[in-house]
N, CA, C and O of each residue as an XYZ file, in Angstrom:
576
protein
N     173.853    142.005     81.868
C     175.036    141.181     81.722
C     175.170    140.742     80.271
O     174.222    140.226     79.680
N     176.336    140.948     79.709
C     176.618    140.530     78.346
C     176.783    139.014     78.302
O     177.540    138.453     79.094
N     176.093    138.358     77.400
C     176.204    136.906     77.259
C     176.992    136.575     75.996
O     177.212    137.435     75.144
N     177.406    135.339     75.893
C     178.292    134.948     74.795
C     177.597    135.011     73.436
O     176.370    134.996     73.342
N     178.409    135.082     72.401
C     177.943    134.986     71.014
C     178.029    133.509     70.640
O     179.101    133.011     70.297
N     176.907    132.819     70.707
C     176.910    131.371     70.503
C     177.252    130.970     69.077
O     177.715    129.852     68.855
N     177.037    131.848     68.105
C     177.435    131.538     66.733
C     178.953    131.382     66.659
O     179.466    130.472     66.008
N     179.655    132.281     67.335
C     181.118    132.223     67.333
C     181.634    131.121     68.246
O     182.636    130.478     67.933
N     180.960    130.894     69.374
C     181.439    129.924     70.361
C     181.283    128.478     69.898
O     182.070    127.620     70.297
N     180.290    128.196     69.071
C     180.039    126.814     68.620
C     179.680    126.815     67.135
O     178.550    126.488     66.771
N     180.635    127.179     66.276
C     180.320    127.328     64.843
C     179.842    126.041     64.173
O     178.973    126.098     63.302
N     180.376    124.897     64.549
C     179.936    123.645     63.913
C     178.502    123.313     64.278
O     177.730    122.876     63.426
N     178.138    123.516     65.538
C     176.759    123.279     65.963
C     175.815    124.263     65.279
O     174.718    123.890     64.864
N     176.241    125.513     65.161
C     175.402    126.512     64.492
C     175.248    126.203     63.003
O     174.203    126.466     62.409
N     176.287    125.649     62.419
C     176.207    125.233     61.012
C     175.128    124.155     60.857
O     174.347    124.182     59.906
N     175.093    123.208     61.799
C     174.068    122.161     61.772
C     172.676    122.754     61.969
O     171.732    122.357     61.286
N     172.540    123.707     62.905
C     171.237    124.362     63.131
C     170.777    125.099     61.876
O     169.597    125.060     61.525
N     171.688    125.757     61.216
C     171.328    126.479     59.994
C     170.925    125.491     58.890
O     170.062    125.800     58.068
N     171.540    124.321     58.870
C     171.136    123.287     57.916
C     169.718    122.822     58.187
O     168.934    122.638     57.255
N     169.381    122.629     59.460
C     168.006    122.268     59.832
C     167.045    123.373     59.412
O     165.954    123.099     58.911
N     167.447    124.606     59.614
C     166.596    125.751     59.238
C     166.377    125.789     57.725
O     165.267    126.057     57.266
N     167.424    125.523     56.955
C     167.282    125.488     55.490
C     166.340    124.369     55.058
O     165.514    124.560     54.166
N     166.464    123.203     55.687
C     165.572    122.079     55.365
C     164.128    122.434     55.705
O     163.219    122.135     54.931
N     163.911    123.063     56.847
C     162.559    123.464     57.247
C     161.993    124.490     56.262
O     160.791    124.495     55.995
N     162.846    125.350     55.726
C     162.404    126.363     54.765
C     161.946    125.740     53.454
O     161.190    126.361     52.707
N     162.389    124.528     53.167
C     162.000    123.820     51.946
C     160.791    122.915     52.159
O     160.454    122.111     51.290
N     160.147    123.041     53.299
C     159.000    122.212     53.647
C     157.852    122.397     52.657
O     157.712    123.449     52.033
N     157.036    121.354     52.528
C     155.826    121.449     51.716
C     154.724    122.225     52.452
O     153.716    122.597     51.851
N     154.921    122.463     53.739
C     153.916    123.200     54.517
C     153.891    124.663     54.092
O     154.937    125.233     53.780
N     152.711    125.275     54.075
C     152.627    126.688     53.709
C     153.447    127.562     54.660
O     153.491    127.320     55.866
N     154.082    128.564     54.104
C     154.926    129.477     54.880
C     154.151    130.135     56.020
O     154.658    130.236     57.136
N     152.933    130.580     55.745
C     152.140    131.240     56.791
C     151.868    130.298     57.959
O     151.876    130.734     59.110
N     151.628    129.024     57.689
C     151.417    128.047     58.756
C     152.697    127.868     59.568
O     152.653    127.817     60.797
N     153.821    127.773     58.892
C     155.096    127.616     59.593
C     155.366    128.812     60.503
O     155.869    128.647     61.614
N     155.034    130.008     60.036
C     155.254    131.201     60.862
C     154.320    131.210     62.071
O     154.741    131.588     63.164
N     153.068    130.806     61.899
C     152.155    130.716     63.041
C     152.706    129.782     64.113
O     152.676    130.096     65.303
N     153.204    128.640     63.679
C     153.767    127.655     64.594
C     154.974    128.242     65.331
O     155.105    128.081     66.544
N     155.846    128.918     64.599
C     157.040    129.507     65.210
C     156.666    130.585     66.221
O     157.267    130.677     67.291
N     155.685    131.388     65.882
C     155.258    132.441     66.811
C     154.627    131.829     68.051
O     154.919    132.261     69.166
N     153.766    130.829     67.878
C     153.085    130.234     69.037
C     154.082    129.570     69.985
O     153.990    129.750     71.199
N     155.026    128.811     69.451
C     156.040    128.189     70.316
C     156.851    129.268     71.027
O     157.162    129.133     72.211
N     157.190    130.322     70.319
C     157.977    131.405     70.908
C     157.198    132.137     71.993
O     157.784    132.587     72.978
N     155.879    132.262     71.822
C     155.047    132.848     72.876
C     155.120    131.994     74.141
O     155.320    132.510     75.241
N     154.957    130.698     73.972
C     154.987    129.779     75.114
C     156.336    129.855     75.825
O     156.400    129.855     77.054
N     157.409    129.919     75.044
C     158.757    129.921     75.602
C     159.229    131.306     76.056
O     160.298    131.428     76.654
N     158.454    132.330     75.781
C     158.827    133.676     76.197
C     160.017    134.242     75.448
O     160.812    134.989     76.020
N     160.150    133.896     74.173
C     161.268    134.392     73.377
C     160.823    135.614     72.561
O     160.322    135.486     71.444
N     161.017    136.787     73.143
C     160.596    138.035     72.507
C     161.285    138.235     71.158
O     160.664    138.711     70.208
N     162.554    137.876     71.073
C     163.302    138.036     69.831
C     162.636    137.258     68.693
O     162.425    137.793     67.605
N     162.307    135.989     68.957
C     161.702    135.145     67.924
C     160.260    135.559     67.616
O     159.831    135.498     66.464
N     159.514    135.978     68.636
C     158.152    136.473     68.392
C     158.206    137.657     67.439
O     157.448    137.723     66.471
N     159.103    138.587     67.720
C     159.252    139.785     66.887
C     159.652    139.413     65.459
O     159.033    139.873     64.499
N     160.676    138.590     65.321
C     161.168    138.227     63.996
C     160.103    137.505     63.177
O     159.877    137.851     62.017
N     159.450    136.509     63.764
C     158.502    135.712     62.995
C     157.177    136.431     62.772
O     156.484    136.149     61.794
N     156.815    137.341     63.649
C     155.625    138.165     63.403
C     155.859    139.078     62.205
O     154.990    139.225     61.345
N     157.042    139.690     62.157
C     157.375    140.541     61.003
C     157.389    139.729     59.716
O     156.881    140.176     58.687
N     157.977    138.527     59.775
C     158.010    137.662     58.586
C     156.600    137.266     58.153
O     156.291    137.268     56.961
N     155.747    136.925     59.121
C     154.372    136.522     58.808
C     153.614    137.664     58.135
O     152.928    137.452     57.135
N     153.735    138.860     58.676
C     153.055    140.030     58.095
C     153.585    140.302     56.692
O     152.817    140.596     55.775
N     154.894    140.203     56.533
C     155.521    140.409     55.225
C     154.967    139.442     54.181
O     154.882    139.776     53.000
N     154.591    138.245     54.623
C     154.061    137.228     53.702
C     152.536    137.176     53.687
O     151.947    136.188     53.247
N     151.896    138.247     54.171
C     150.453    138.381     54.013
C     149.597    137.937     55.175
O     148.374    137.893     55.043
N     150.192    137.604     56.312
C     149.387    137.194     57.464
C     148.607    138.384     58.001
O     149.098    139.512     58.013
N     147.393    138.116     58.443
C     146.505    139.127     59.011
C     146.937    139.442     60.444
O     147.055    138.541     61.274
N     147.169    140.710     60.723
C     147.607    141.134     62.053
C     146.593    140.706     63.118
O     146.975    140.358     64.236
N     145.331    140.733     62.779
C     144.297    140.341     63.743
C     144.495    138.888     64.194
O     144.325    138.573     65.372
N     144.850    138.015     63.262
C     145.104    136.617     63.621
C     146.322    136.507     64.534
O     146.323    135.717     65.477
N     147.347    137.288     64.259
C     148.538    137.254     65.106
C     148.226    137.734     66.517
O     148.728    137.180     67.496
N     147.406    138.752     66.614
C     147.033    139.266     67.935
C     146.220    138.249     68.732
O     146.263    138.243     69.962
N     145.485    137.394     68.036
C     144.635    136.398     68.701
C     145.301    135.031     68.827
O     144.686    134.091     69.330
N     146.530    134.911     68.386
C     147.178    133.602     68.317
C     147.262    132.890     69.668
O     147.075    131.675     69.736
N     147.533    133.614     70.720
C     147.643    132.953     72.029
C     146.291    132.440     72.522
O     146.234    131.629     73.447
N     145.204    132.908     71.909
C     143.850    132.458     72.257
C     143.199    131.760     71.065
O     141.998    131.902     70.838
N     143.985    131.013     70.311
C     143.495    130.408     69.064
C     142.288    129.505     69.260
O     141.462    129.383     68.355
N     142.168    128.871     70.415
C     141.028    127.981     70.669
C     139.717    128.767     70.755
O     138.654    128.239     70.427
N     139.789    130.000     71.186
C     138.590    130.809     71.433
C     138.201    131.700     70.261
O     137.212    132.427     70.351
N     138.949    131.661     69.169
C     138.652    132.542     68.042
C     138.193    131.747     66.823
O     138.481    130.556     66.710
N     137.482    132.406     65.916
C     137.086    131.739     64.670
C     138.103    131.945     63.542
O     137.820    131.616     62.390
N     139.268    132.481     63.859
C     140.221    132.920     62.837
C     141.079    131.816     62.224
O     141.762    132.047     61.226
N     141.052    130.621     62.810
C     141.956    129.564     62.369
C     141.158    128.351     61.892
O     140.194    127.933     62.534
N     141.580    127.792     60.750
C     140.867    126.620     60.226
C     141.313    125.353     60.967
O     142.198    125.402     61.821
N     140.695    124.232     60.630
C     140.963    122.980     61.346
C     142.419    122.531     61.221
O     143.009    122.018     62.172
N     142.967    122.728     60.072
C     144.376    122.355     59.858
C     145.302    123.214     60.720
O     146.224    122.699     61.352
N     145.058    124.497     60.744
C     145.862    125.391     61.580
C     145.684    125.058     63.060
O     146.650    125.070     63.823
N     144.463    124.763     63.457
C     144.192    124.392     64.855
C     144.950    123.120     65.241
O     145.500    123.026     66.338
N     144.975    122.154     64.340
C     145.710    120.918     64.611
C     147.210    121.213     64.742
O     147.876    120.676     65.626
N     147.732    122.062     63.865
C     149.154    122.421     63.929
C     149.477    123.173     65.217
O     150.522    122.944     65.825
N     148.594    124.060     65.629
C     148.811    124.804     66.871
C     148.716    123.891     68.088
O     149.478    124.042     69.042
N     147.780    122.944     68.055
C     147.683    121.968     69.137
C     148.973    121.155     69.233
O     149.495    120.951     70.329
N     149.489    120.690     68.094
C     150.721    119.904     68.073
C     151.903    120.754     68.552
O     152.788    120.265     69.255
N     151.903    122.022     68.164
C     152.952    122.941     68.612
C     152.952    123.057     70.124
O     153.997    122.930     70.761
N     151.797    123.294     70.693
C     151.704    123.419     72.146
C     152.061    122.104     72.831
O     152.749    122.101     73.852
N     151.601    121.003     72.282
C     151.878    119.686     72.865
C     153.377    119.432     72.919
O     153.902    119.052     73.965
N     154.068    119.635     71.808
C     155.502    119.337     71.762
C     156.343    120.382     72.478
O     157.424    120.072     72.979
N     155.860    121.606     72.531
C     156.595    122.659     73.231
C     156.498    122.486     74.742
O     157.405    122.871     75.481
N     155.389    121.903     75.191
C     155.171    121.702     76.628
C     155.153    120.214     76.986
O     154.299    119.762     77.748
N     156.080    119.477     76.442
C     156.133    118.024     76.644
C     156.135    117.626     78.114
O     155.566    116.594     78.471
N     156.754    118.411     78.959
C     156.864    118.029     80.369
C     155.517    118.023     81.075
O     155.379    117.408     82.133
N     154.528    118.693     80.511
C     153.202    118.736     81.147
C     152.433    117.430     80.996
O     151.966    116.862     81.984
N     152.300    116.953     79.759
C     151.454    115.785     79.499
C     152.040    114.806     78.492
O     151.354    113.864     78.097
N     153.260    114.992     78.072
C     153.792    114.153     77.008
C     153.102    114.493     75.691
O     152.714    115.638     75.461
N     152.958    113.509     74.849
C     152.273    113.684     73.562
C     151.116    112.690     73.506
O     151.261    111.603     72.947
N     149.971    113.052     74.079
C     148.849    112.107     74.164
C     148.289    111.730     72.793
O     148.397    112.474     71.819
N     147.689    110.543     72.763
C     147.092    110.038     71.521
C     146.078    111.017     70.932
O     145.976    111.135     69.711
N     145.333    111.714     71.776
C     144.312    112.649     71.281
C     144.950    113.756     70.442
O     144.429    114.118     69.387
N     146.062    114.285     70.906
C     146.749    115.341     70.163
C     147.320    114.783     68.861
O     147.197    115.403     67.805
N     147.941    113.619     68.944
C     148.499    113.005     67.744
C     147.401    112.711     66.719
O     147.568    112.987     65.531
N     146.300    112.162     67.171
C     145.191    111.838     66.259
C     144.661    113.084     65.572
O     144.357    113.061     64.380
N     144.549    114.172     66.324
C     144.040    115.426     65.750
C     144.955    115.940     64.650
O     144.477    116.371     63.600
N     146.253    115.899     64.872
C     147.180    116.414     63.871
C     147.348    115.424     62.718
O     147.466    115.840     61.565
N     147.359    114.131     63.008
C     147.514    113.125     61.957
C     146.317    113.110     61.006
O     146.451    112.724     59.844
N     145.157    113.526     61.492
C     143.965    113.586     60.645
C     144.034    114.738     59.629
O     143.323    114.722     58.625
N     144.870    115.711     59.885
C     144.948    116.900     59.041
C     146.181    116.951     58.129
O     146.214    117.711     57.162
N     147.188    116.136     58.448
C     148.458    116.237     57.740
C     148.913    114.864     57.246
O     148.695    113.850     57.910
N     149.546    114.847     56.076
C     150.153    113.616     55.567
C     151.351    113.261     56.448
O     151.765    114.059     57.289
N     151.896    112.083     56.257
C     153.069    111.680     57.036
C     154.236    112.633     56.813
O     154.933    112.998     57.760
N     154.450    113.035     55.563
C     155.531    113.982     55.261
C     155.256    115.318     55.949
O     156.142    115.882     56.590
N     154.035    115.819     55.816
C     153.698    117.103     56.429
C     153.838    117.056     57.948
O     154.358    117.993     58.554
N     153.378    115.976     58.557
C     153.465    115.849     60.010
C     154.923    115.788     60.456
O     155.294    116.386     61.466
N     155.734    115.075     59.713
C     157.163    115.021     60.034
C     157.801    116.392     59.901
O     158.560    116.815     60.773
N     157.497    117.084     58.818
C     158.072    118.420     58.612
C     157.554    119.412     59.647
O     158.309    120.261     60.121
N     156.287    119.315     59.999
C     155.731    120.166     61.049
C     156.485    119.950     62.359
O     156.811    120.904     63.065
N     156.753    118.706     62.667
C     157.472    118.381     63.901
C     158.902    118.913     63.858
O     159.421    119.353     64.884
N     159.551    118.882     62.690
C     160.880    119.483     62.552
C     160.826    120.993     62.771
O     161.690    121.557     63.443
N     159.816    121.646     62.208
C     159.673    123.094     62.398
C     159.499    123.408     63.882
O     160.125    124.332     64.402
N     158.658    122.647     64.556
C     158.419    122.855     65.988
C     159.705    122.603     66.778
O     160.051    123.385     67.664
N     160.403    121.531     66.467
C     161.658    121.237     67.154
C     162.695    122.321     66.936
O     163.394    122.715     67.870
N     162.798    122.807     65.701
C     163.787    123.841     65.388
C     163.485    125.141     66.120
O     164.392    125.747     66.691
N     162.233    125.583     66.114
C     161.930    126.852     66.781
C     162.119    126.723     68.286
O     162.545    127.675     68.939
N     161.813    125.570     68.835
C     162.058    125.378     70.263
C     163.553    125.457     70.571
O     163.941    126.004     71.604
N     164.384    124.923     69.698
C     165.839    125.033     69.892
C     166.277    126.490     69.783
O     167.045    126.971     70.615
N     165.789    127.198     68.753
C     166.145    128.623     68.615
C     165.676    129.425     69.828
O     166.379    130.326     70.286
N     164.499    129.105     70.346
C     164.000    129.804     71.540
C     164.949    129.625     72.715
O     165.133    130.550     73.506
N     165.550    128.454     72.838
C     166.496    128.220     73.939
C     167.713    129.126     73.801
O     168.248    129.612     74.797
N     168.147    129.349     72.567
C     169.254    130.277     72.350
C     168.806    131.714     72.608
O     169.511    132.478     73.267
N     167.634    132.080     72.090
C     167.150    133.443     72.254
C     166.959    133.832     73.705
O     167.366    134.915     74.126
N     166.334    132.937     74.475
C     166.087    133.211     75.894
C     167.366    133.005     76.703
O     167.728    133.847     77.524
N     168.043    131.893     76.469
C     169.233    131.566     77.257
C     170.357    132.582     77.103
O     171.080    132.856     78.061
N     170.506    133.133     75.928
C     171.582    134.100     75.684
C     171.065    135.528     75.593
O     171.772    136.431     75.144
N     169.799    135.723     76.034
C     169.190    137.067     76.145
C     169.375    137.900     74.889
O     169.886    139.019     74.932
N     168.942    137.322     73.754
C     169.046    138.065     72.499
C     168.208    139.315     72.569
O     167.068    139.290     73.033
N     168.773    140.400     72.109
C     168.099    141.691     72.179
C     167.358    141.978     70.884
O     167.808    141.620     69.795
N     166.215    142.631     71.028
C     165.435    143.017     69.852
C     166.208    144.059     69.067
O     166.885    144.913     69.638
N     166.098    143.975     67.740
C     166.811    144.972     66.896
C     166.225    146.363     67.050
O     166.700    147.307     66.419
């Protein structure tokens, strides 16, 4: 079934989303970390389009394919440092809010690794990718 073109159907809202995306792109957080977060949230949400796009972007910017392959099992691998682990924990926490909310343990873990600015920007990146995932899944975006 063909679904609507949401860019055309809601141009003002899409303009705002693109503004959020531009702001996230100017984050002080490393690009590779932002891509890991986007891929992990997209894995949880089942957004194949976003997984594909952000995996390609991560590889283009020097990410190790082995780390990407192990991303869904980040807790069980030695491939991620403490800062990345905290970001991935926060990503999972905020992406799956309906499960447990945002417990103090998760917040403490991420707050110990990131400044207030970084934590705020990380949360914007997570919020933005979750919104994009809703468009990707909801409107059945096809892989190129």
